[in-house]
C-alpha positions as CSV (number, residue, x, y, z in Angstrom):
1,M,0.0,0.0,0.0
2,N,1.4,3.4,-1.0
3,D,1.2,6.6,1.1
4,V,-1.8,7.9,-0.9
5,E,-3.8,4.7,-0.4
6,K,-2.9,4.7,3.3
7,F,-4.0,8.3,3.7
8,I,-7.3,7.7,2.0
9,E,-8.0,4.6,4.0
10,E,-7.2,6.5,7.2
11,R,-9.7,9.3,6.2
12,I,-12.4,6.7,5.5
13,M,-11.8,5.0,8.9
14,E,-11.8,8.3,10.7
15,N,-15.2,9.1,9.2
16,K,-16.7,5.6,9.2
17,N,-19.6,6.8,11.3
18,L,-20.8,8.7,8.2
19,F,-21.4,5.5,6.3
20,N,-24.1,2.9,6.7
21,K,-23.4,-0.9,6.3
22,D,-24.3,-0.9,2.6
23,E,-22.0,2.0,1.9
24,K,-19.2,0.4,3.8
25,D,-19.6,-2.8,1.8
26,F,-19.6,-0.7,-1.4
27,I,-16.4,1.0,-0.3
28,R,-14.7,-2.3,0.4
29,K,-15.8,-3.8,-2.9
30,H,-14.9,-0.7,-5.0
31,G,-11.8,0.5,-3.2
32,N,-9.9,1.6,-6.4
33,L,-12.9,3.6,-7.5
34,I,-13.2,5.3,-4.1
35,K,-9.5,6.2,-4.2
36,K,-9.9,7.8,-7.6
37,I,-13.0,9.8,-6.6
38,Y,-11.3,11.0,-3.4
39,L,-8.2,12.1,-5.3
40,L,-10.3,14.0,-7.8
41,G,-12.1,15.8,-5.0
42,F,-8.8,16.6,-3.3
43,I,-7.3,18.0,-6.5
44,N,-10.4,20.0,-7.3
45,S,-10.6,21.5,-3.8
46,K,-6.9,22.5,-4.0
47,E,-7.6,24.3,-7.3
48,C,-10.7,26.1,-5.9
49,Y,-8.7,27.4,-2.9
50,K,-5.8,28.4,-5.1
51,N,-7.9,30.9,-7.0
């Protein structure tokens, strides 16, 4: 697991109370998709605050 994957997994675990059982199952089954979406959101938020 690389640093980015570890960071994302830690953020999900820190906020696990935001997800119901079905959502947690979805996250486990689609981990790569979740990582990509998280990174897109992170990059977009950096660009928003840069302007």
